VOGU-3710 file (C-alpha; in Angstrom, 3 decimals, decimal comma):
1> xxxxxxxxxx> -39,322/-38,700/-25,896  -35,927/-37,501/-24,999  -34,462/-33,998/-26,121  -30,869/-33,616/-26,315  -28,939/-30,156/-27,272  -25,997/-31,360/-29,111  -23,417/-28,595/-27,702  -21,752/-28,264/-24,546  -21,899/-24,644/-24,934  -23,369/-22,982/-21,680
11> xxxxxxxxxx> -25,086/-20,164/-23,616  -26,835/-22,360/-25,706  -28,127/-24,425/-22,632  -29,197/-21,165/-21,171  -31,084/-19,845/-24,120  -32,839/-23,576/-24,440  -34,049/-23,857/-21,132  -35,834/-20,534/-21,654  -37,818/-22,595/-24,060  -38,038/-25,915/-22,820
21> xxxxxxxxxx> -37,972/-27,367/-19,444  -36,477/-30,886/-19,937  -33,361/-31,821/-22,450  -30,072/-33,244/-21,936  -26,880/-31,847/-23,602  -24,298/-34,223/-25,569  -21,143/-33,340/-27,204  -20,895/-34,211/-30,723  -17,376/-34,981/-31,639  -16,871/-33,628/-34,881
31> xxxxxxxxxx> -14,011/-32,232/-36,833  -15,402/-28,808/-38,006  -14,409/-29,064/-41,657  -13,438/-25,784/-43,242  -15,725/-26,118/-46,405  -13,971/-23,647/-48,131  -16,352/-23,571/-51,403  -19,079/-22,702/-49,164  -20,379/-19,259/-48,275  -20,074/-18,396/-44,678
41> xxxxxxxxxx> -24,109/-19,071/-44,462  -23,814/-22,102/-46,091  -20,628/-23,111/-43,839  -22,724/-22,145/-40,742  -25,702/-24,552/-42,466  -23,401/-27,589/-42,950  -21,708/-27,542/-39,692  -25,062/-27,634/-37,718  -26,176/-30,333/-39,889  -22,823/-32,116/-39,176
51> xxxxxxxxxx> -23,283/-31,849/-35,708  -26,955/-33,039/-35,616  -25,708/-36,171/-37,636  -23,037/-36,959/-35,189  -25,288/-36,661/-32,296  -27,907/-39,052/-33,829  -25,084/-41,446/-34,517  -23,821/-41,205/-30,650  -27,049/-41,404/-29,045  -29,015/-43,824/-31,472
61> xxxxxxxxxx> -32,217/-43,952/-29,377  -35,774/-44,485/-30,683  -37,813/-41,435/-29,751  -34,692/-39,095/-29,692  -35,076/-35,359/-30,513  -31,762/-33,661/-31,379  -30,989/-29,979/-31,643  -27,873/-28,721/-33,134  -26,653/-25,358/-33,848  -23,587/-23,857/-35,502
71> xxxxxxxxxx> -22,872/-20,082/-35,317  -20,286/-17,987/-37,851  -19,491/-14,639/-37,483  -19,348/-13,290/-41,537  -17,243/-9,889/-42,175  -17,446/-9,234/-45,781  -17,881/-12,663/-47,121  -15,075/-14,161/-44,914  -15,558/-16,417/-41,823  -13,908/-15,004/-38,699
81> xxxxxxxxxx> -13,192/-18,186/-36,479  -11,672/-18,301/-33,006  -8,893/-16,379/-32,353  -5,572/-18,629/-32,149  -3,739/-15,953/-30,172  -3,468/-12,472/-29,125  -2,297/-11,161/-32,579  -5,214/-12,977/-34,477  -7,612/-11,591/-31,514  -6,089/-8,234/-32,132
91> xxxxxxxxxx> -6,693/-8,306/-36,232  -10,234/-9,786/-35,559  -11,162/-6,838/-33,247  -9,718/-4,201/-35,260  -11,312/-5,246/-38,562  -14,737/-5,448/-36,752  -14,439/-1,721/-35,454  -16,534/0,668/-37,216  -17,812/-1,716/-39,153  -21,262/-3,953/-39,736
101> xxxxxxxxxx> -21,015/-7,806/-39,848  -23,349/-10,437/-40,249  -23,837/-13,406/-37,571  -25,419/-16,747/-38,712  -27,100/-19,331/-36,491  -27,952/-22,198/-38,116  -30,289/-25,016/-36,224  -30,702/-28,426/-36,880  -33,656/-30,481/-35,345  -33,750/-34,339/-36,071
111> xxxxxxxxxx> -37,224/-35,878/-35,004  -38,341/-39,302/-36,544  -35,665/-39,518/-38,961  -36,015/-36,424/-40,399  -34,021/-33,122/-40,149  -35,296/-29,878/-40,048  -32,930/-27,087/-40,548  -33,069/-23,263/-40,732  -30,433/-20,179/-40,853  -31,068/-17,004/-39,084
121> xxxxxxxxxx> -29,044/-13,559/-39,800  -28,235/-10,751/-37,350  -26,343/-7,718/-38,677  -24,169/-6,172/-35,805  -22,764/-2,420/-35,906  -19,746/-1,969/-33,913  -18,555/1,704/-32,944  -15,002/2,736/-33,425  -13,226/0,538/-30,797  -10,000/2,284/-29,199
131> xxxxxxxxxx> -6,593/1,137/-29,818  -5,940/1,011/-26,174  -9,097/-0,678/-25,674  -8,321/-3,656/-27,882  -4,831/-4,013/-26,281  -6,303/-4,390/-22,786  -9,095/-6,560/-24,169  -6,936/-8,964/-25,885  -5,031/-9,577/-22,445  -8,511/-11,230/-20,976
141> xxxxxxxxxx> -9,302/-14,592/-21,362  -12,857/-13,394/-23,437  -11,694/-13,539/-26,854  -10,525/-16,610/-27,271  -13,350/-19,161/-27,303  -15,556/-17,120/-29,355  -16,002/-16,868/-32,853  -15,030/-13,255/-34,245  -13,406/-13,164/-31,067  -16,512/-11,464/-28,848
151> xxxxxxxxxx> -19,303/-11,961/-26,912  -22,366/-9,705/-27,579  -22,981/-10,038/-23,845  -19,518/-9,652/-23,229  -17,212/-6,776/-22,807  -17,195/-5,835/-26,369  -20,853/-5,742/-26,206  -20,527/-2,132/-25,038  -18,878/-1,065/-28,332  -21,975/-2,299/-30,324
161> xxxxxxxxxx> -24,299/0,557/-31,227  -27,123/-1,353/-33,007  -28,055/-4,811/-34,249  -30,818/-5,745/-37,058  -32,429/-9,134/-36,070  -32,457/-11,748/-33,035  -30,186/-10,917/-30,079  -30,212/-14,483/-29,195  -28,981/-15,488/-32,649  -25,701/-13,671/-32,099
171> xxxxxxxxxx> -25,275/-15,557/-28,719  -25,655/-18,583/-30,537  -29,448/-19,990/-30,662  -32,142/-18,113/-32,293  -34,810/-18,272/-29,481  -38,023/-17,191/-31,594  -37,390/-19,057/-34,488  -36,388/-22,428/-32,821  -39,797/-21,844/-30,373  -41,775/-21,943/-33,283
181> xxxxxxxx> -40,097/-24,878/-34,837  -40,354/-26,887/-31,746  -43,797/-26,450/-31,757  -44,618/-27,145/-35,483  -42,790/-30,265/-34,394  -44,965/-30,947/-31,442  -41,943/-30,666/-29,278  -43,131/-27,960/-27,040
//
């Protein structure tokens, strides 16, 4: 049995390597659809399934296991995507400042012709981020490849005063729930 992580994210690879010693990474080629009628949580689940299906169709091995994941930042029912430019990054961090938002990570695991999916939620509470800090931050590379414009383990993590839920969920892969599913499926 070969296990594949359907993600090129170094953060997801690092988290999975703490659970599972031997796996390969693949990049599922999907167009991330907007799914405008779905809630942020529903969108996260749908994108996780889309990535898993794409990886299954890409690899097509008899005894394969696919692990795919998607993470969505939800602020007041609106999905915060990756910032496209400085103005976008500024608006995102400004909107997160002194507020709570939810981070959803959905995981889909394919084994023996069946897909198992779950979604985890973590609530993240930001302190007030000073204007000058936001302006300095958007001049770095950090905000631009992260949904919501930040990494909890990055600079903006200094402005998070509390989370309710799994830290690793915010990083991009809910570690304990994934480990439990892999045990249930006899992968671990």
